[in-house]
PAMI-320323 format. One record per atom (N, C-alpha, C): z, x, y; residue in one letter; atom name; residue number from 1. Coordinates in steps of 0.02 Angstrom, whole numbers, padded with zeros to 5 digits. Example, Ala and Ser with C-alpha at 12.3 -4.5 7.8 and 13.67 -1.06 7.14 Angstrom:
<pts>
PT      pz      px      py  code  site  pos
PT   00390   00660  -00284     a     N    1
PT   00390   00615  -00225     a    CA    1
PT   00390   00660  -00165     a     C    1
PT   00354   00642  -00112     s     N    2
PT   00357   00684  -00053     s    CA    2
PT   00394   00645   00002     s     C    2
</pts>
This chain:
<pts>
PT      pz      px      py  code  site  pos
PT  -03359   05546  -00079     m     N    1
PT  -03288   05525  -00063     m    CA    1
PT  -03257   05580  -00009     m     C    1
PT  -03232   05563   00036     d     N    2
PT  -03211   05604   00087     d    CA    2
PT  -03135   05632   00059     d     C    2
PT  -03149   05720   00063     n     N    3
PT  -03089   05747   00029     n    CA    3
PT  -03037   05772   00086     n     C    3
PT  -03047   05762   00140     r     N    4
PT  -03007   05784   00196     r    CA    4
PT  -02947   05741   00196     r     C    4
PT  -02886   05773   00204     r     N    5
PT  -02823   05726   00204     r    CA    5
PT  -02803   05717   00287     r     C    5
PT  -02783   05658   00275     r     N    6
PT  -02763   05634   00362     r    CA    6
PT  -02697   05663   00377     r     C    6
PT  -02689   05697   00445     v     N    7
PT  -02639   05724   00463     v    CA    7
PT  -02593   05672   00501     v     C    7
PT  -02532   05665   00496     t     N    8
PT  -02496   05630   00536     t    CA    8
PT  -02464   05655   00596     t     C    8
PT  -02458   05629   00633     r     N    9
PT  -02431   05652   00717     r    CA    9
PT  -02386   05690   00701     r     C    9
PT  -02328   05674   00654     k     N   10
PT  -02271   05706   00641     k    CA   10
PT  -02287   05775   00614     k     C   10
PT  -02338   05785   00567     v     N   11
PT  -02339   05840   00540     v    CA   11
PT  -02379   05881   00601     v     C   11
PT  -02431   05862   00632     l     N   12
PT  -02458   05888   00676     l    CA   12
PT  -02423   05920   00740     l     C   12
PT  -02368   05883   00767     r     N   13
PT  -02324   05914   00806     r    CA   13
PT  -02277   05958   00779     r     C   13
PT  -02266   05963   00715     q     N   14
PT  -02221   06020   00675     q    CA   14
PT  -02263   06080   00674     q     C   14
PT  -02321   06069   00668     r     N   15
PT  -02374   06134   00663     r    CA   15
PT  -02374   06160   00741     r     C   15
PT  -02372   06118   00790     q     N   16
PT  -02382   06145   00858     q    CA   16
PT  -02319   06186   00867     q     C   16
PT  -02259   06149   00856     l     N   17
PT  -02201   06189   00870     l    CA   17
PT  -02188   06246   00841     l     C   17
PT  -02222   06252   00788     g     N   18
PT  -02208   06311   00753     g    CA   18
PT  -02251   06365   00762     g     C   18
PT  -02307   06342   00794     a     N   19
PT  -02362   06392   00827     a    CA   19
PT  -02326   06421   00890     a     C   19
PT  -02291   06376   00932     l     N   20
PT  -02255   06395   00995     l    CA   20
PT  -02210   06451   00978     l     C   20
PT  -02172   06429   00926     a     N   21
PT  -02111   06473   00909     a    CA   21
PT  -02138   06551   00900     a     C   21
PT  -02193   06552   00851     v     N   22
PT  -02217   06622   00839     v    CA   22
PT  -02251   06655   00910     v     C   22
PT  -02271   06621   00944     i     N   23
PT  -02302   06647   01021     i    CA   23
PT  -02247   06674   01048     i     C   23
PT  -02189   06626   01059     a     N   24
PT  -02125   06652   01085     a    CA   24
PT  -02108   06709   01070     a     C   24
PT  -02099   06715   01000     f     N   25
PT  -02065   06771   00971     f    CA   25
PT  -02105   06841   00984     f     C   25
PT  -02167   06827   00982     v     N   26
PT  -02212   06894   00990     v    CA   26
PT  -02207   06908   01071     v     C   26
PT  -02205   06879   01110     v     N   27
PT  -02193   06881   01186     v    CA   27
PT  -02122   06903   01205     v     C   27
PT  -02071   06891   01163     l     N   28
PT  -02009   06905   01165     l    CA   28
PT  -02004   06981   01138     l     C   28
PT  -02034   06989   01087     m     N   29
PT  -02044   07068   01070     m    CA   29
PT  -02067   07111   01102     m     C   29
PT  -02129   07092   01139     f     N   30
PT  -02160   07128   01184     f    CA   30
PT  -02111   07141   01254     f     C   30
PT  -02088   07098   01271     v     N   31
PT  -02038   07107   01317     v    CA   31
PT  -01974   07157   01313     v     C   31
PT  -01952   07144   01260     v     N   32
PT  -01898   07198   01242     v    CA   32
PT  -01935   07261   01230     v     C   32
PT  -01982   07280   01205     l     N   33
PT  -02017   07351   01196     l    CA   33
PT  -02020   07366   01263     l     C   33
PT  -02064   07336   01309     l     N   34
PT  -02076   07354   01372     l    CA   34
PT  -02000   07372   01414     l     C   34
PT  -01959   07340   01410     a     N   35
PT  -01895   07364   01429     a    CA   35
PT  -01868   07423   01412     a     C   35
PT  -01874   07425   01342     k     N   36
PT  -01836   07490   01318     k    CA   36
PT  -01881   07557   01339     k     C   36
PT  -01955   07538   01337     c     N   37
PT  -01989   07603   01362     c    CA   37
PT  -01971   07616   01436     c     C   37
PT  -01963   07575   01485     t     N   38
PT  -01944   07578   01548     t    CA   38
PT  -01869   07612   01559     t     C   38
PT  -01825   07588   01520     k     N   39
PT  -01761   07605   01516     k    CA   39
PT  -01770   07692   01491     k     C   39
PT  -01803   07708   01445     n     N   40
PT  -01816   07792   01427     n    CA   40
PT  -01835   07811   01472     n     C   40
PT  -01893   07796   01513     m     N   41
PT  -01917   07825   01567     m    CA   41
PT  -01872   07836   01628     m     C   41
PT  -01832   07787   01632     g     N   42
PT  -01783   07797   01700     g    CA   42
PT  -01722   07851   01667     g     C   42
PT  -01700   07853   01607     d     N   43
PT  -01657   07899   01566     d    CA   43
PT  -01678   07967   01597     d     C   43
PT  -01745   07971   01579     e     N   44
PT  -01781   08044   01589     e    CA   44
PT  -01786   08065   01665     e     C   44
PT  -01779   08016   01707     g     N   45
PT  -01785   08027   01794     g    CA   45
PT  -01719   08041   01807     g     C   45
PT  -01663   08011   01777     s     N   46
PT  -01589   08013   01795     s    CA   46
PT  -01569   08081   01777     s     C   46
PT  -01594   08107   01714     s     N   47
PT  -01570   08176   01692     s    CA   47
PT  -01602   08219   01732     s     C   47
PT  -01660   08215   01770     k     N   48
PT  -01688   08256   01806     k    CA   48
PT  -01632   08250   01883     k     C   48
PT  -01614   08193   01900     a     N   49
PT  -01574   08193   01956     a    CA   49
PT  -01514   08228   01933     a     C   49
PT  -01483   08219   01884     e     N   50
PT  -01424   08254   01870     e    CA   50
PT  -01420   08328   01890     e     C   50
PT  -01487   08355   01851     t     N   51
PT  -01501   08433   01860     t    CA   51
PT  -01486   08440   01917     t     C   51
PT  -01535   08407   01965     t     N   52
PT  -01533   08420   02042     t    CA   52
PT  -01477   08426   02058     t     C   52
PT  -01426   08367   02051     t     N   53
PT  -01358   08381   02071     t    CA   53
PT  -01325   08440   02052     t     C   53
PT  -01328   08466   01991     t     N   54
PT  -01293   08514   01966     t    CA   54
PT  -01319   08583   02009     t     C   54
PT  -01387   08576   02023     t     N   55
PT  -01409   08640   02059     t    CA   55
PT  -01356   08647   02123     t     C   55
PT  -01373   08577   02152     v     N   56
PT  -01339   08572   02224     v    CA   56
PT  -01262   08600   02229     v     C   56
PT  -01229   08573   02174     a     N   57
PT  -01160   08598   02162     a    CA   57
PT  -01145   08664   02157     a     C   57
PT  -01191   08701   02124     t     N   58
PT  -01191   08781   02105     t    CA   58
PT  -01202   08803   02173     t     C   58
PT  -01253   08779   02213     t     N   59
PT  -01266   08817   02277     t    CA   59
PT  -01204   08809   02325     t     C   59
PT  -01168   08757   02322     a     N   60
PT  -01109   08730   02372     a    CA   60
PT  -01061   08777   02338     a     C   60
PT  -01052   08800   02286     e     N   61
PT  -00998   08843   02259     e    CA   61
PT  -01015   08916   02289     e     C   61
PT  -01064   08940   02285     t     N   62
PT  -01084   09006   02310     t    CA   62
PT  -01099   09015   02387     t     C   62
PT  -01084   08949   02426     a     N   63
PT  -01088   08961   02499     a    CA   63
PT  -01022   08993   02523     a     C   63
PT  -01051   09038   02587     p     N   64
PT  -00995   09081   02620     p    CA   64
PT  -00926   09041   02641     p     C   64
PT  -00868   09073   02641     p     N   65
PT  -00812   09027   02656     p    CA   65
PT  -00809   09000   02728     p     C   65
PT  -00859   09003   02773     v     N   66
PT  -00858   08988   02836     v    CA   66
PT  -00842   08912   02836     v     C   66
PT  -00873   08872   02791     e     N   67
PT  -00852   08800   02788     e    CA   67
PT  -00783   08782   02778     e     C   67
PT  -00736   08825   02756     t     N   68
PT  -00665   08811   02739     t    CA   68
PT  -00638   08810   02800     t     C   68
PT  -00661   08859   02857     t     N   69
PT  -00637   08870   02921     t    CA   69
PT  -00665   08799   02971     t     C   69
PT  -00705   08785   02965     e     N   70
PT  -00742   08719   02992     e    CA   70
PT  -00698   08663   02977     e     C   70
PT  -00676   08656   02908     a     N   71
PT  -00644   08584   02882     a    CA   71
PT  -00567   08602   02912     a     C   71
PT  -00538   08654   02922     t     N   72
PT  -00475   08673   02947     t    CA   72
PT  -00474   08656   03031     t     C   72
PT  -00529   08670   03059     t     N   73
PT  -00540   08654   03129     t    CA   73
PT  -00528   08573   03140     t     C   73
PT  -00574   08539   03097     t     N   74
PT  -00568   08465   03111     t    CA   74
PT  -00496   08437   03102     t     C   74
PT  -00461   08450   03061     v     N   75
PT  -00407   08420   03038     v    CA   75
PT  -00358   08437   03094     v     C   75
PT  -00365   08485   03132     a     N   76
PT  -00313   08500   03192     a    CA   76
PT  -00315   08451   03250     a     C   76
PT  -00364   08410   03258     v     N   77
PT  -00373   08371   03312     v    CA   77
PT  -00312   08306   03306     v     C   77
PT  -00275   08300   03373     n     N   78
PT  -00232   08241   03371     n    CA   78
PT  -00260   08174   03352     n     C   78
PT  -00236   08136   03314     p     N   79
PT  -00258   08075   03302     p    CA   79
PT  -00253   08027   03350     p     C   79
PT  -00192   08038   03393     k     N   80
PT  -00190   07987   03449     k    CA   80
PT  -00237   08001   03509     k     C   80
PT  -00275   08045   03509     a     N   81
PT  -00331   08060   03559     a    CA   81
PT  -00373   08000   03551     a     C   81
PT  -00383   07979   03498     s     N   82
PT  -00442   07913   03497     s    CA   82
PT  -00408   07859   03530     s     C   82
PT  -00351   07849   03535     n     N   83
PT  -00316   07790   03569     n    CA   83
PT  -00320   07788   03645     n     C   83
PT  -00340   07841   03679     v     N   84
PT  -00354   07850   03742     v    CA   84
PT  -00417   07827   03761     v     C   84
PT  -00419   07777   03808     k     N   85
PT  -00484   07743   03828     k    CA   85
PT  -00483   07748   03906     k     C   85
PT  -00538   07763   03931     l     N   86
PT  -00555   07772   03997     l    CA   86
PT  -00613   07727   04033     l     C   86
PT  -00616   07704   04082     s     N   87
PT  -00668   07669   04111     s    CA   87
PT  -00730   07697   04123     s     C   87
PT  -00726   07763   04131     k     N   88
PT  -00792   07803   04136     k    CA   88
PT  -00771   07877   04106     k     C   88
PT  -00822   07902   04075     r     N   89
PT  -00826   07966   04042     r    CA   89
PT  -00872   08020   04088     r     C   89
PT  -00910   07991   04130     e     N   90
PT  -00957   08025   04172     e    CA   90
PT  -00962   07999   04257     e     C   90
PT  -00959   08035   04302     l     N   91
PT  -00961   08006   04371     l    CA   91
PT  -01017   08049   04407     l     C   91
PT  -01045   08005   04452     f     N   92
PT  -01097   08038   04491     f    CA   92
PT  -01076   08025   04562     f     C   92
PT  -01065   08081   04608     l     N   93
PT  -01030   08083   04671     l    CA   93
PT  -01084   08120   04715     l     C   93
PT  -01066   08095   04775     d     N   94
PT  -01099   08133   04834     d    CA   94
PT  -01038   08188   04855     d     C   94
PT  -01054   08245   04896     i     N   95
PT  -01015   08279   04930     i    CA   95
PT  -00969   08229   04974     i     C   95
PT  -00909   08238   04959     g     N   96
PT  -00851   08201   05004     g    CA   96
PT  -00836   08130   04978     g     C   96
PT  -00877   08109   04927     e     N   97
PT  -00866   08044   04897     e    CA   97
PT  -00802   08056   04843     e     C   97
PT  -00765   08003   04838     s     N   98
PT  -00723   07995   04787     s    CA   98
PT  -00721   07937   04736     s     C   98
PT  -00692   07949   04669     d     N   99
PT  -00701   07900   04626     d    CA   99
PT  -00637   07923   04575     d     C   99
PT  -00615   07874   04545     v     N  100
PT  -00553   07882   04487     v    CA  100
PT  -00578   07832   04428     v     C  100
PT  -00586   07871   04374     p     N  101
PT  -00580   07836   04302     p    CA  101
PT  -00517   07805   04288     p     C  101
PT  -00525   07738   04278     v     N  102
PT  -00457   07702   04264     v    CA  102
PT  -00441   07712   04183     v     C  102
PT  -00371   07724   04164     i     N  103
PT  -00353   07745   04100     i    CA  103
PT  -00331   07667   04070     i     C  103
PT  -00390   07647   04024     q     N  104
PT  -00365   07580   03990     q    CA  104
PT  -00312   07582   03945     q     C  104
PT  -00303   07637   03898     s     N  105
PT  -00258   07642   03865     s    CA  105
PT  -00231   07710   03844     s     C  105
PT  -00165   07714   03837     y     N  106
PT  -00131   07772   03821     y    CA  106
PT  -00125   07798   03760     y     C  106
PT  -00111   07860   03730     p     N  107
PT  -00097   07889   03667     p    CA  107
PT  -00050   07845   03627     p     C  107
PT   00008   07816   03658     d     N  108
PT   00051   07771   03629     d    CA  108
PT   00088   07747   03686     d     C  108
PT   00131   07692   03668     a     N  109
PT   00175   07658   03720     a    CA  109
PT   00224   07691   03752     a     C  109
PT   00238   07744   03735     g     N  110
PT   00295   07795   03772     g    CA  110
PT   00263   07824   03834     g     C  110
PT   00202   07832   03827     t     N  111
PT   00152   07872   03887     t    CA  111
PT   00127   07826   03932     t     C  111
PT   00134   07854   03999     g     N  112
PT   00123   07815   04059     g    CA  112
PT   00097   07857   04118     g     C  112
PT   00075   07829   04167     e     N  113
PT   00047   07862   04223     e    CA  113
PT   00099   07929   04247     e     C  113
PT   00153   07938   04239     s     N  114
PT   00187   07993   04266     s    CA  114
PT   00170   08051   04217     s     C  114
PT   00143   08032   04152     d     N  115
PT   00133   08088   04100     d    CA  115
PT   00070   08116   04108     d     C  115
PT   00028   08093   04160     e     N  116
PT  -00043   08117   04157     e    CA  116
PT  -00049   08188   04198     e     C  116
PT  -00086   08226   04166     v     N  117
PT  -00101   08292   04197     v    CA  117
PT  -00183   08305   04209     v     C  117
PT  -00203   08299   04267     w     N  118
PT  -00268   08309   04293     w    CA  118
PT  -00286   08368   04316     w     C  118
PT  -00341   08395   04286     k     N  119
PT  -00368   08477   04310     k    CA  119
PT  -00441   08470   04314     k     C  119
PT  -00470   08508   04367     s     N  120
PT  -00529   08517   04382     s    CA  120
PT  -00548   08585   04339     s     C  120
PT  -00603   08596   04307     m     N  121
PT  -00633   08664   04273     m    CA  121
PT  -00659   08695   04332     m     C  121
PT  -00695   08665   04379     d     N  122
PT  -00726   08707   04432     d    CA  122
PT  -00704   08670   04504     d     C  122
PT  -00646   08689   04537     p     N  123
PT  -00625   08648   04606     p    CA  123
PT  -00678   08663   04655     p     C  123
PT  -00718   08708   04659     k     N  124
PT  -00782   08720   04707     k    CA  124
PT  -00826   08664   04702     k     C  124
PT  -00835   08637   04643     i     N  125
PT  -00875   08585   04647     i    CA  125
PT  -00840   08510   04646     i     C  125
PT  -00787   08497   04617     a     N  126
PT  -00753   08435   04628     a    CA  126
PT  -00680   08470   04616     a     C  126
PT  -00642   08423   04654     t     N  127
PT  -00565   08421   04643     t    CA  127
PT  -00540   08350   04619     t     C  127
PT  -00471   08363   04585     v     N  128
PT  -00441   08304   04572     v    CA  128
PT  -00370   08313   04588     v     C  128
PT  -00342   08249   04613     d     N  129
PT  -00269   08247   04625     d    CA  129
PT  -00230   08219   04562     d     C  129
PT  -00163   08220   04574     n     N  130
PT  -00114   08197   04499     n    CA  130
PT  -00115   08133   04493     n     C  130
PT  -00162   08102   04536     l     N  131
PT  -00166   08018   04515     l    CA  131
PT  -00244   08007   04477     l     C  131
PT  -00278   08063   04478     g     N  132
PT  -00346   08054   04454     g    CA  132
PT  -00406   08042   04499     g     C  132
PT  -00390   08048   04564     h     N  133
PT  -00442   08034   04624     h    CA  133
PT  -00482   08102   04619     h     C  133
PT  -00549   08085   04596     i     N  134
PT  -00596   08149   04593     i    CA  134
PT  -00637   08143   04654     i     C  134
PT  -00655   08214   04691     t     N  135
PT  -00684   08208   04750     t    CA  135
PT  -00745   08266   04737     t     C  135
PT  -00800   08244   04760     g     N  136
PT  -00857   08297   04760     g    CA  136
PT  -00848   08340   04812     g     C  136
PT  -00851   08414   04797     v     N  137
PT  -00853   08456   04844     v    CA  137
PT  -00918   08492   04869     v     C  137
PT  -00952   08503   04826     s     N  138
PT  -01014   08545   04830     s    CA  138
PT  -01059   08534   04774     s     C  138
PT  -01123   08541   04785     k     N  139
PT  -01173   08528   04735     k    CA  139
PT  -01169   08564   04670     k     C  139
PT  -01160   08523   04612     g     N  140
PT  -01165   08545   04553     g    CA  140
PT  -01134   08509   04497     g     C  140
PT  -01122   08535   04439     q     N  141
PT  -01089   08496   04391     q    CA  141
PT  -01029   08533   04351     q     C  141
PT  -00972   08499   04344     t     N  142
PT  -00911   08514   04316     t    CA  142
PT  -00876   08472   04270     t     C  142
PT  -00822   08485   04250     f     N  143
PT  -00783   08435   04209     f    CA  143
PT  -00716   08424   04227     f     C  143
PT  -00679   08373   04231     i     N  144
PT  -00608   08352   04251     i    CA  144
PT  -00572   08343   04178     i     C  144
PT  -00527   08374   04174     v     N  145
PT  -00496   08362   04109     v    CA  145
PT  -00430   08335   04121     v     C  145
PT  -00418   08276   04066     l     N  146
PT  -00361   08227   04074     l    CA  146
PT  -00314   08256   04009     l     C  146
PT  -00255   08263   04016     s     N  147
PT  -00199   08279   03961     s    CA  147
PT  -00140   08249   03988     s     C  147
PT  -00089   08248   03931     f     N  148
PT  -00031   08224   03956     f    CA  148
PT   00025   08275   03940     f     C  148
PT   00090   08260   03975     k     N  149
PT   00137   08311   03964     k    CA  149
PT   00169   08295   03893     k     C  149
PT   00173   08242   03864     n     N  150
PT   00193   08234   03802     n    CA  150
PT   00146   08258   03744     n     C  150
PT   00081   08251   03768     y     N  151
PT   00027   08275   03722     y    CA  151
PT  -00007   08325   03754     y     C  151
PT   00008   08392   03752     p     N  152
PT  -00043   08441   03781     p    CA  152
PT  -00098   08461   03744     p     C  152
PT  -00097   08444   03681     d     N  153
PT  -00155   08465   03641     d    CA  153
PT  -00217   08407   03637     d     C  153
PT  -00200   08348   03682     i     N  154
PT  -00244   08303   03692     i    CA  154
PT  -00291   08318   03760     i     C  154
PT  -00343   08333   03754     e     N  155
PT  -00391   08342   03819     e    CA  155
PT  -00453   08300   03811     e     C  155
PT  -00454   08257   03865     i     N  156
PT  -00511   08209   03879     i    CA  156
PT  -00559   08233   03929     i     C  156
PT  -00621   08255   03918     e     N  157
PT  -00665   08272   03970     e    CA  157
PT  -00706   08222   03999     e     C  157
PT  -00701   08234   04069     i     N  158
PT  -00741   08175   04109     i    CA  158
PT  -00797   08225   04141     i     C  158
PT  -00856   08211   04138     k     N  159
PT  -00911   08250   04157     k    CA  159
PT  -00923   08228   04237     k     C  159
PT  -00926   08268   04288     v     N  160
PT  -00933   08261   04356     v    CA  160
PT  -01008   08288   04380     v     C  160
PT  -01042   08254   04403     n     N  161
PT  -01107   08275   04435     n    CA  161
PT  -01094   08259   04518     n     C  161
PT  -01108   08322   04544     v     N  162
PT  -01101   08305   04627     v    CA  162
PT  -01172   08323   04654     v     C  162
PT  -01206   08281   04682     g     N  163
PT  -01261   08287   04732     g    CA  163
PT  -01245   08291   04795     g     C  163
PT  -01293   08299   04841     g     N  164
PT  -01285   08306   04918     g    CA  164
PT  -01277   08239   04940     g     C  164
PT  -01257   08241   05005     a     N  165
PT  -01251   08177   05049     a    CA  165
PT  -01317   08143   05063     a     C  165
PT  -01325   08087   05059     v     N  166
PT  -01386   08044   05076     v    CA  166
PT  -01394   08041   05140     v     C  166
PT  -01446   08067   05183     d     N  167
PT  -01466   08068   05254     d    CA  167
PT  -01466   07978   05266     d     C  167
PT  -01431   07971   05323     a     N  168
PT  -01437   07899   05348     a    CA  168
PT  -01509   07872   05365     a     C  168
PT  -01527   07804   05361     a     N  169
PT  -01590   07788   05381     a    CA  169
PT  -01603   07800   05458     a     C  169
PT  -01650   07828   05483     v     N  170
PT  -01667   07834   05551     v    CA  170
PT  -01710   07765   05576     v     C  170
PT  -01688   07738   05624     v     N  171
PT  -01722   07683   05653     v    CA  171
PT  -01741   07703   05723     v     C  171
PT  -01807   07681   05732     t     N  172
PT  -01840   07700   05807     t    CA  172
PT  -01864   07620   05830     t     C  172
PT  -01841   07607   05893     t     N  173
PT  -01872   07545   05922     t    CA  173
PT  -01906   07567   05982     t     C  173
PT  -01959   07532   05989     s     N  174
PT  -02004   07543   06054     s    CA  174
PT  -02021   07478   06088     s     C  174
PT  -02021   07475   06151     k     N  175
PT  -02053   07415   06182     k    CA  175
PT  -02127   07431   06203     k     C  175
PT  -02168   07374   06172     l     N  176
PT  -02226   07375   06192     l    CA  176
PT  -02254   07331   06245     l     C  176
PT  -02274   07336   06295     a     N  177
PT  -02294   07276   06341     a    CA  177
PT  -02376   07265   06335     a     C  177
PT  -02380   07213   06337     s     N  178
PT  -02459   07188   06328     s    CA  178
PT  -02466   07128   06388     s     C  178
PT  -02530   07122   06390     e     N  179
PT  -02551   07066   06440     e    CA  179
PT  -02534   07000   06397     e     C  179
PT  -02531   06982   06342     d     N  180
PT  -02507   06920   06313     d    CA  180
PT  -02431   06912   06308     d     C  180
PT  -02402   06963   06292     d     N  181
PT  -02322   06953   06299     d    CA  181
PT  -02291   07031   06320     d     C  181
PT  -02266   07023   06379     p     N  182
PT  -02236   07075   06412     p    CA  182
PT  -02181   07102   06387     p     C  182
PT  -02144   07057   06349     l     N  183
PT  -02084   07082   06320     l    CA  183
PT  -02079   07096   06240     l     C  183
PT  -02150   07090   06209     a     N  184
PT  -02142   07111   06151     a    CA  184
PT  -02120   07182   06118     a     C  184
PT  -02080   07178   06058     t     N  185
PT  -02056   07243   06042     t    CA  185
PT  -02074   07261   05966     t     C  185
PT  -02079   07322   05954     t     N  186
PT  -02097   07339   05893     t    CA  186
PT  -02048   07381   05850     t     C  186
PT  -02017   07381   05797     t     N  187
PT  -01959   07413   05763     t    CA  187
PT  -01989   07451   05703     t     C  187
PT  -01981   07517   05698     t     N  188
PT  -01997   07555   05658     t    CA  188
PT  -01944   07590   05610     t     C  188
PT  -01940   07582   05542     t     N  189
PT  -01888   07604   05516     t    CA  189
PT  -01908   07661   05461     t     C  189
PT  -01878   07723   05460     v     N  190
PT  -01887   07771   05430     v    CA  190
PT  -01829   07789   05391     v     C  190
PT  -01836   07789   05310     a     N  191
PT  -01776   07810   05279     a    CA  191
PT  -01788   07881   05247     a     C  191
PT  -01736   07919   05259     n     N  192
PT  -01735   07984   05227     n    CA  192
PT  -01684   07994   05172     n     C  192
PT  -01716   07974   05107     a     N  193
PT  -01671   07980   05047     a    CA  193
PT  -01664   08044   05019     a     C  193
PT  -01681   08089   05052     g     N  194
PT  -01674   08167   05007     g    CA  194
PT  -01598   08188   05004     g     C  194
PT  -01594   08227   04965     l     N  195
PT  -01520   08261   04960     l    CA  195
PT  -01513   08316   05006     l     C  195
PT  -01464   08325   05023     a     N  196
PT  -01445   08387   05077     a    CA  196
PT  -01435   08451   05035     a     C  196
</pts>
């Protein structure tokens, strides 16, 4: 006689679900333990970071008082200076050549062309008139400073580079007569782009 009991599909399915539940529980416990270990390692790392931060804070407290002076200087800048916009902040001119940076926006609505004050830091290299026309005088580099009558603390610098005048191109034309064409001509062009 066969002593084996027959297992119905329903019982088999219940056993499979039970086994899956046990496996899922074991995997979940493993993930939780792994997460906890990782968190503990992260906490140890963050405590090191806190120690470093404390060290930096201690170092900053013992720094010389020079940093306080720098902070005071930064606060003194007129905030309206950032409203001033120019078409050019650097110019490249030849001797005798002129250019003008166009003011695209002023410090405020009450400031206009009549309030502009233009000054050359070195008039031997470049000059500027009261309308902002900058002219190269001699080879070199200088700054033109723009300020305003109602905001004398705003000073906008324009860098000016003055080079020598470029020599004009030299053109030489000579007639060459030949037996084939007695009126033939040859033109030779030599450009001298050196600075004076």
